[in-house]
N, C-alpha and C positions, 0 to 999 in steps of 0.2 A: 282602404288608406293605402297612401302610396309609400313606397320605400325611401328611406331615407337617402340622401345623395352620396354616393362614394367620395368622401375627401382623399384619399390618397393621391389621385393626380395633382390635386392641387396642393398638397403638402409637399410633394417632390419638386415643386418650382421652387418652394422657400429655399433660402441658403441656410446653411446649418445654426448661424446665429442665431437666426429668427426663431427655429426651430426651440433652440435652447431656452431662449425667452420665454417662449410662448410654455414651455415644459416646465419650467421652475415656476412661473406665474401659478400654474394648475396645481403644483405640488404644495406652495405654500397655502393653497385654500383647502387643499386635501390631504390629511395627515398620512392617510393610508399609502397615497401614492408617493409621498416623500419617503416613508420608511421601506417603502419597496425599493424606492430608488437610490437609499442608503445601502442596503443591504447589497446591491447589485455593483454599487461602485465597490464596496469593501471585498467584494469577491473576486470582481474584475480587474481592480487596481494592482492587487497584491501589495498594497501599504500596509507595513508593518505597523504605524503608527496609528493608522485608521482602524485597522483590526483590534490594537489595544482600547482605543476610545468607544468601539461597539462594546468590549468587555467593560469598559465603565459604565455605560449608559444602561448594558443588560438587565441589571437587577433593579435601576434606580425606580422609584415609584411603582414599586409591586409589578415591574414589568411582565405581562403576561406575553409576549414574543420572546422571551429568552432562547426558548430551543431554536428560532430560527435565526437569532443574531450569533448565536454560538454555533450554528452550521455554516453561517457566513466566514466566521474567523477559521473555522477547521477546511473550509474550501480554499482559503486564502493560503494557509498553512500548507495545505497540501499540493497545491499548486506551485510554491515558490520552492518546495522540496524537490519535487519532481523536474525542475526547471534548474536545479543546483546552484540556486541564488547564494550569494556569497555572504548575506545577512548572517547574523546569528539569532537564528528561530528558536532557540531554547528558551530563553525566558518567556516569550509569547505561548510556547506549547507549553510550558510548566505551568503559568499562569492559567492556561485554559483547564488544565486536569485538575488545577486546585479551585479553580473556581466552580466548573461542573460538580465537583465532589461536594463542595459547601451546600452548593444548592440542593443537590440530592439528599444530603443529611438533614438540611433545616425544613425542606417543603415537600421532599418526597420526588416523585417524578409523574407531575399531572400529566403532561404532553404524552408520554408512553415512550420517548424514544431517547431520553437523556441518557439511560444505562448503555445503550449503544453509541452515544457519541462520545461518553466518557472512556470506553474503551477504545476508539478511534484516536482519541485525543494524546491517549498513553502511547500508540503507536507511533501517533506521528513525533511525540516528543523524543521516543526511543530513536527515531529517525534524526532528528535533530542533533540530539547527543553526537550521535555516529559520526553526524558530516563536522559538528564544531564541539567536540569534548568538553565539558564543563570540568571545572577542578573536581577530581575523581573523589574525594573523602565526601565534600559537600554533596554530591549527587547521591553516594553511599547514605549518608544522612537522612537525606530528603526520601529516598526508598524506605528506608527504617520506619521512619515517622510515618509515611502513608500505611505502611504494613502493620505495625504495631499499635499506633495511637488513631490511626483513622476510623471511619464508621462500617469498616468492611469492604469498602468500594474506593478505588479498583483493586484487583490483584494484579502485582506486578511480575512478570514473567523476568527472570533476572538474564535470560539469555537474551532476552532483545538489547539489555544493556550494558551487556559483557564488554563488548568492546570500548566503550566510554569509560566502565568503570575500571579497566584494568586491574592488574594485580592489586594495586594501592588500595581502590574501592573495595573489592572483593575482599582483601584481607582485613579492612574494617568491618564490612559486615558479617564476618567469619567471627571475629574476635566479639561483637555485639552478640551475637547467636549463641555462641559457647556460654557466655557470660549468661545470659538469660535462662538458659537451660540448666546451668550450675544452680540457679536459684530455685529450682524446682517448681516452673511455674504450674498451672492447670489451666483446662480448657481454651479459651481461643488463643492467649498468647503463646500454648505450648504447642497447640496446631500450627501457628505461623512459624514459630521458629523450627520447629521439625520439616515443614515443607521447603523453608528457605537452606536448611542445612543439606536437604537433598538436592536441592537445586544448584547449590554450590558444588556439589560432588559431581554434578552432569556438566556444568559449564567448566569446569578445569579438568574434564575428564579423567577424574578419580575413578576408574572403574572398581578397584576393590571397596574403596569407601562406600560407593553407591549401592551396590551389590549388599555389603554389610548393611547399610539403612534399610533396603528394601527388604531383606529377609529378617529382619528384625520387627516388621510389621506383622499382624495376623495376617496368616494363609487367605489368600484371596488369587483367583482365576486370573485378574488383571495384573495383581502385583508377579505373579510367577510369569507372565508374558513379557512384562516390561524387565525383568532379570534376564530373559531368555534373549531380548534383541538388545540388552546392555551388553550382554558377551558376546553376543554374534557380533556385535558391531567392534567389537573391540579385536577381533579376531579368533577368540577362544571359543572355538565350536566344540570341542570335548565337553566343557564344561556346560556349555548351552547346552546340548542334546542331555547330559545327566541331571540337570538341574530340569529340563522339561519332563524327563520321563518320572523323576520323583515326584514332581507335582501331580503328573496325571494318574501314578499308582502309589499314593503315600505310603499305603500298606502292604504293599508287595515288595518282594526283595528284587532289586534292580537288577539288570544284567548289564553287563558291559555296553556301552554305546557302539553301535555301528560306524564303520568308518564313513567319513562323508565322501559321497560321489566324487571320484576322481574328476570327472569333466567340469564338475560344478566348482571344487577347489581350485582347478586351474583357471576357469573364467574368474572368479572371484578374485585369482591374483592378478590376473591380466587387469581387471577393472580396478582393483586398489593401487595399482602401479599406475594407471593413465584413465583416471576415471570421466569419462564422455559418452555421448549417446551410442554409440559404435559398440564400445565394451558393457554398456548398460545393457543394449540389446542382449548380445551375446550371451550374457549372465542370467537374463530373463528368461531365455529358451534354454538353457541347460538347466536352470533350477526350476522351470515348469515342469520338466519332463521328468526332473526326479523327486517333484512334489515337494519343494520346501521353497517355491517363490514367495511365500507370504511373509515367512521369515527374512530371507534374503532382501527382499524388497525394502523393506525399513532402514536396514543400515546401509544400503546403496544410495536412495535417495537423499539421506540425512549426508552422505560424502557429496553428491551432487549440488544440494543446498550449500552446502560449505564453500564449495567452488563457486557457487553464482554468487556468493556475496563478496568476491575477490575481484571478479571480472566480467564486462558485459559477454565474452564468450563461453564464460562457466553458466551465466543466466540461459544463454542460448542453448547450449548443451541439456540442462536440465529441462528447459520448456519443451525441448524436441523429445527427450525422453518420455515426458508426461503424454505429449501429442500420441507418440508412437503406441501407446496404452490407451488410447482414444478419452484421454482426461484433458480438454481444451479447457476447461473452467480454471483446473489446478495450473496448467501452464499460463493462463492468462495471469492470475494470481502473482506467479513466479515473476513474471514479467514487471507487474507494478510494484512488487517489492523491491526486487533487485536491479529491474533496467536492462532489458534487453535490447538487443540491434532494432533498429529500426525497420528493417525489411523484415523480422519475426514479428515485431510489435502489429505492423500493417497485415501481417498474414493471419494473426489470431484477431484482430479485430474484424478480419472478413468474416470469420467463423461468430463471432458474436454480436455484431451489430444487430440482427435481427432481433435480437431478444432484448438488448442493452445499447439503444443508440446513442444515449447520450455519453456512457464511459468510452466509445470509441472516438468520439469526435477529436479529441487532443491529439490521437494518433494520426487522425489523417491530416489535421492542422500542420504537424510536424513532417509529415510527407510532402505537403503542397509548397512549404517552404524548402524543404531538400530538392524538390525537383525544379523549383524556380532557379536555385543557387547554381544549378547546372548550366545554365543561360545557352540553352539546347532547345532548336525548334520543337525536336520531338518528346523533350521535357515538359516544355511550355503545354503542348497538346494533352499530355498525360496529367498535367496539374488541372487542367481547365475540366477534364473529366473528375478529377477527385473533388473540384470544387461543386460540380455538380451532385456528387455524391453526399459531400457535406450540406448541401441545402436541402437534399433529401432527409438527412439524418435529423437534421435540426428543426423539421416540420414535424416528424415522428417524434422526436423527443420534446416537443411542446415549445421549442423555443428559436421559432422561426426567426423573430427579430433580432436575436442576436446574431445570427448570419449575416444579414443585412449590415450591421454594425462591423463585423469582420471582412465581408466582401472590401467596404467602404476604406476599411484601415489598410487593406490588402492594394488595394488599386493605388491609393495616396503613396504607398511606399516605393510600390514598383511601377508607378505612371510612367516612366519614360521606356519601358520595355513594349515597344509597340507590338512584338509578335505575342507575345502573352495577352496582352489586353486583346488582341484579333482574336485569339485561340477563345479566350474567354467567353466572346461574344458569339464567335461560331458553336460553342457549345449550348447556345441560348440562354446564358445566364444574363439577367438585366442588371446593368451596371448601374450603382449609384452615382450620383455628382459629387465626388469630393473637392473641397474647396482647394484652389489654385491648381487645378489640374489643366495642363496645357492644351491646346489646341492638338488634334492629332497629328496635322502637319509638323508640329514643334518637335515631336516625339523622337526618341532614339532609341532602337533595339538594343 
């Protein structure tokens, strides 16, 4: 039996409008294909209204593809946040959190991945609130409702919402928690109130209150270690050492703590004054030699993460410090969360592309645009090389058709850059035939 003919050469001769009509006609006959196209549209368009429409239809008529539609909404939210969209994404993000929570409460997690999507939705909502802070007291009320009246998921980390809450929102949470604890609750409500009280002390940097809360807990190794970390981070090293000694030898007479190594103290002071990769490395070397790096590292990384939230340079310093410790995955996550420089993101993508090709595609696309903007022949040549890499990454990620669409859009936007088009052809990348592409003789570089 002969193989069916390869239709791709014929399809490439058709104009885009004809292909659109053919695809829509088939989608109207095939609900599965139409649903797939709708998800791709919501994911690629970045249309907030379309994302809301997807949520509207996700649970109607017992939709069994709820997880897929919610995944498309989360992809849209993430891309818009990563791109720094000026749109207020908070309402969509909050609605997504609420919707997933309701489905989990009413129907469980038949797909097996809704719980993970809920945690991701909370993370995106926190980012949306940081970008466009809502009314702080209304945000506080929502957080309190989720924590005390929800089904137990999601668990909200106050630190992620601290910037959006501000003093007014945090005060509202504190007064509510105090009132609940004053009523002598038991069980779940007491556990939630005590956890929130601890997180409030952490977020506000109230070391004395936090240590008092932790010391009131039943003695456990993890609690003692947290007390030590908190005291260290606050620069109260002698107290930290004394507490560690008491925790390790609770039934022995504790001797006065040994003075901290002078070199470590000096390096810590230098790091505290100017926290960056260079001073972090110097502190690590001194603390490792003194055998105290495990404790020093927690406080030092916390300081670098704090700076990472303030600027792109801060993110780069944190990621470089993590790379120096051979922790490329942590460095990548830091850049994803805080937004590092393009040069660093490309460097990290090169380390990550083998195992996670799909995650690195947006980074290389940004690099291609950056190179094209330079309007330089050498930059065009490098952009073509990166396009070749993108084609390979899309194939490995199973999204080869997306590269074709991406390249068609790129050629349409930059069709007058003859040097760029020539470099793409020289890289042996088959060019699509975008509509209204002028003849080569009419292009300008």
